[in-house]
VMD Tcl script that draws the C-alpha trace (Angstrom):
set ca {
  {-76.80 185.41 -28.65}
  {-73.69 187.40 -29.60}
  {-73.00 187.44 -33.28}
  {-70.97 184.65 -34.82}
  {-69.30 183.74 -38.05}
  {-71.31 181.95 -40.64}
  {-68.97 179.27 -41.03}
  {-68.95 178.67 -36.92}
  {-72.64 178.91 -36.60}
  {-73.18 176.18 -39.36}
  {-70.28 174.03 -37.84}
  {-71.66 174.25 -34.46}
  {-75.26 173.07 -35.64}
  {-73.81 170.30 -37.49}
  {-74.90 171.46 -40.85}
  {-71.83 170.03 -42.29}
  {-68.11 169.33 -42.22}
  {-66.09 172.41 -41.74}
  {-64.20 171.73 -45.29}
  {-67.71 171.39 -46.70}
  {-69.39 174.55 -45.32}
  {-66.17 176.75 -46.39}
  {-66.92 175.43 -50.18}
  {-70.74 175.95 -50.13}
  {-70.08 179.36 -48.75}
  {-67.23 180.29 -51.12}
  {-69.45 178.74 -54.10}
  {-72.40 181.19 -53.04}
  {-74.93 178.75 -52.38}
  {-75.91 180.46 -48.86}
  {-78.07 183.59 -48.53}
  {-78.34 185.44 -45.22}
  {-81.28 187.69 -45.44}
  {-81.89 187.52 -48.94}
  {-78.18 188.13 -49.77}
  {-75.81 185.79 -51.22}
  {-72.76 185.60 -48.72}
  {-69.33 184.18 -49.57}
  {-67.31 185.23 -46.74}
  {-67.08 182.50 -44.15}
  {-66.56 185.20 -41.51}
  {-69.74 187.06 -42.20}
  {-71.28 187.74 -38.74}
  {-74.86 186.24 -38.21}
  {-77.31 185.97 -35.26}
  {-79.45 183.05 -34.90}
  {-82.28 184.66 -33.50}
  {-82.92 187.46 -36.23}
  {-81.02 186.23 -39.41}
  {-82.72 183.87 -41.89}
  {-80.16 181.53 -43.86}
  {-81.17 179.85 -46.74}
  {-79.36 176.98 -48.77}
  {-80.76 176.04 -52.12}
  {-84.10 178.28 -51.58}
  {-84.93 176.70 -48.37}
  {-84.61 178.11 -45.02}
  {-82.37 176.58 -42.50}
  {-83.95 175.68 -39.04}
  {-80.92 174.62 -37.22}
  {-80.25 174.25 -33.40}
  {-76.87 174.29 -31.76}
  {-75.69 170.87 -30.91}
  {-74.35 169.44 -27.68}
  {-70.74 169.05 -28.45}
  {-69.74 165.35 -28.54}
  {-66.18 163.71 -28.94}
  {-65.68 160.28 -30.01}
  {-62.60 157.93 -31.07}
  {-62.97 155.39 -33.82}
  {-60.72 152.47 -34.96}
  {-60.89 152.76 -38.81}
  {-60.37 149.71 -40.81}
  {-58.26 149.42 -43.64}
  {-60.25 149.79 -46.93}
  {-62.77 152.69 -45.28}
  {-62.74 156.37 -46.67}
  {-62.30 158.93 -43.99}
  {-65.64 160.74 -45.16}
  {-69.39 160.44 -44.74}
  {-69.91 160.22 -48.36}
  {-68.07 159.02 -51.30}
  {-68.79 159.48 -55.02}
  {-67.12 155.88 -55.87}
  {-69.61 154.09 -53.39}
  {-67.09 152.76 -51.28}
  {-67.49 152.14 -47.71}
  {-67.44 155.55 -45.31}
  {-67.22 156.55 -41.60}
  {-71.16 156.99 -42.12}
  {-71.60 153.33 -42.54}
  {-70.33 152.87 -38.89}
  {-71.87 155.80 -37.01}
  {-75.50 155.25 -37.55}
  {-76.29 155.01 -33.64}
  {-74.64 158.45 -32.97}
  {-77.13 160.88 -33.21}
  {-75.11 164.08 -33.38}
  {-73.62 164.79 -36.99}
  {-69.84 164.42 -36.37}
  {-66.77 164.66 -38.75}
  {-63.16 163.54 -38.30}
  {-60.72 165.66 -37.00}
  {-58.11 165.27 -39.69}
  {-58.04 161.82 -42.06}
  {-56.41 158.49 -42.64}
  {-56.37 157.57 -46.20}
  {-58.23 154.37 -47.68}
  {-55.02 152.25 -47.24}
  {-54.44 153.14 -43.53}
  {-56.05 152.15 -40.32}
  {-56.44 153.21 -36.75}
  {-57.27 156.35 -34.67}
  {-59.85 159.07 -36.00}
  {-61.06 161.58 -33.62}
  {-64.81 162.29 -34.48}
  {-66.77 165.52 -33.14}
  {-69.18 168.18 -34.00}
  {-66.88 170.55 -32.16}
  {-65.33 172.99 -35.22}
  {-62.96 174.76 -32.95}
  {-61.66 171.54 -31.37}
  {-61.10 170.24 -34.83}
  {-59.27 173.07 -36.28}
  {-57.02 173.02 -33.05}
  {-56.28 169.43 -33.53}
  {-55.36 169.51 -37.30}
  {-53.13 172.90 -37.02}
  {-49.69 172.26 -37.11}
  {-48.80 175.33 -35.29}
  {-50.51 173.75 -32.01}
  {-48.10 170.99 -32.26}
  {-50.30 167.93 -31.34}
  {-48.27 164.93 -31.79}
  {-50.15 161.98 -33.98}
  {-48.35 158.52 -33.07}
  {-48.33 155.75 -35.94}
  {-47.11 152.02 -35.87}
  {-45.89 151.17 -39.38}
  {-44.34 148.19 -41.19}
  {-41.78 149.11 -43.86}
  {-40.07 147.29 -46.48}
  {-36.50 146.03 -45.58}
  {-34.46 146.78 -42.65}
  {-33.46 150.43 -41.73}
  {-30.04 151.27 -40.49}
  {-29.10 153.73 -37.64}
  {-27.72 156.10 -40.19}
  {-30.79 156.04 -42.33}
  {-33.14 156.62 -39.11}
  {-31.04 159.38 -37.99}
  {-30.97 161.15 -41.45}
  {-34.93 161.21 -41.57}
  {-34.74 162.56 -38.07}
  {-32.49 165.29 -38.70}
  {-32.76 166.19 -42.49}
  {-36.22 164.93 -43.13}
  {-37.78 165.42 -46.54}
  {-39.60 168.15 -48.66}
  {-43.22 167.47 -49.19}
  {-45.64 170.23 -51.04}
  {-42.75 172.70 -50.47}
  {-42.05 171.92 -46.65}
  {-39.48 170.30 -44.91}
  {-40.91 167.56 -42.97}
  {-39.14 165.96 -39.78}
  {-40.69 163.34 -37.53}
  {-40.49 164.09 -34.02}
  {-39.28 160.49 -33.07}
  {-38.76 157.09 -34.75}
  {-38.48 154.07 -32.73}
  {-37.55 150.57 -34.04}
  {-39.97 148.14 -32.56}
  {-39.14 144.54 -34.10}
  {-38.12 142.88 -37.54}
  {-40.40 140.43 -39.18}
  {-39.36 136.83 -40.51}
  {-39.07 138.26 -43.90}
  {-36.66 140.97 -42.97}
  {-39.08 143.91 -42.61}
  {-39.39 146.23 -39.96}
  {-42.05 147.68 -37.31}
  {-41.39 151.20 -36.23}
  {-43.33 153.61 -33.96}
  {-43.33 157.06 -35.49}
  {-44.58 160.39 -34.08}
  {-44.83 163.49 -35.86}
  {-47.06 167.01 -35.92}
  {-47.34 167.56 -39.55}
  {-50.42 166.59 -41.65}
  {-49.25 166.69 -45.19}
  {-50.79 164.07 -47.45}
  {-49.20 160.65 -47.24}
  {-46.24 162.38 -45.18}
  {-45.21 159.32 -43.42}
  {-45.57 157.06 -46.83}
  {-43.70 159.60 -48.60}
  {-40.96 159.78 -45.88}
  {-40.20 156.21 -45.83}
  {-40.58 155.71 -49.55}
  {-38.05 158.67 -50.42}
  {-35.70 156.58 -47.88}
  {-35.98 153.47 -49.94}
  {-38.14 151.65 -47.33}
  {-42.06 151.99 -48.56}
  {-44.74 151.59 -45.91}
  {-46.74 148.16 -46.28}
  {-48.96 148.89 -43.27}
  {-49.82 152.08 -41.36}
  {-51.98 152.52 -38.30}
  {-52.30 155.32 -36.19}
  {-52.47 154.75 -32.45}
  {-52.59 158.12 -30.63}
  {-53.46 161.92 -31.12}
  {-51.81 163.67 -28.14}
  {-52.81 162.00 -25.04}
  {-55.77 160.32 -26.72}
  {-54.93 156.88 -27.39}
  {-56.60 153.96 -29.44}
  {-55.65 151.23 -26.77}
  {-57.81 148.17 -27.61}
  {-60.82 149.50 -29.43}
  {-61.51 146.96 -32.00}
  {-61.63 147.93 -35.85}
  {-65.05 149.44 -36.80}
  {-65.79 150.22 -33.36}
  {-66.37 153.86 -31.61}
  {-66.35 154.95 -28.25}
  {-67.42 158.48 -26.79}
  {-64.80 160.18 -24.95}
  {-65.71 161.61 -21.39}
  {-65.51 164.97 -20.32}
  {-62.41 164.41 -18.19}
  {-60.63 162.88 -21.45}
  {-61.57 166.06 -23.27}
  {-60.52 168.68 -20.28}
  {-57.48 166.57 -19.63}
  {-56.29 166.90 -23.46}
  {-57.27 170.66 -23.47}
  {-55.15 171.33 -20.30}
  {-52.27 169.21 -21.44}
  {-51.94 171.17 -24.83}
  {-53.05 174.57 -23.59}
  {-56.20 174.89 -25.63}
  {-58.70 177.65 -24.64}
  {-62.25 178.34 -26.01}
  {-61.21 182.07 -26.70}
  {-57.97 181.20 -28.70}
  {-58.26 182.10 -32.41}
  {-56.65 178.88 -34.16}
  {-54.94 179.22 -37.64}
  {-55.67 176.13 -39.48}
  {-53.34 173.71 -41.61}
  {-55.67 171.24 -43.10}
  {-54.63 167.72 -42.27}
  {-54.68 165.58 -45.29}
  {-54.82 161.81 -45.63}
  {-51.86 160.42 -44.15}
}
mol new
graphics top color blue
foreach p $ca { graphics top sphere $p radius 0.5 }
foreach p [lrange $ca 0 end-1] q [lrange $ca 1 end] { graphics top cylinder $p $q radius 0.2 }
display resetview
């Protein structure tokens, strides 16, 4: 086996999520051949190097790469554990034998499509804004938005965390009997609460938010709280459409809770 970075090796074995692996390494909690390693890019060889965590040798195996979609219900945390003891993804994924993690998140009050996988490179590709993977959302906002307001959001956007955010598209769907509005919003940025902030700053706070698509992967009629494994064709079709290659080095911009 060729040498591979410590972070990537641990991701490929399903040891933990990319985020947690980086934290564990940075905190000096891992040793390779008796030496504390704080560099996620440190090269290791699974056949010769001994990796220990909390004084225990890790006997890890590379897992088969798997990919699932999950319809996250309202009120579920997009992690596998929660210090506040709220319902998490783990409560729904007990029949999945591989240890999978979400490629991006949805906040507690949002619902809809999450992509779950143990493929760290694919996760990085999905959540990097530089790869311009469109994410599609259905939202209900307070009040009625004029064409002028909608065009202003599309052309001027808003500043969030020091960056100007502009949606790729905003399509009006319908108004409710209480004169609120449903829209379909497409964007590539993954800043925290980006859609909520975009409409809040425009005077129309979001009342409901549901993600329905990540690129050409769609939620369709998958019921809330259910998951479905994606086929090899689904993944190959996605990779081909968005120019993903295994050898490509991906620069990651973490997707926060939408």
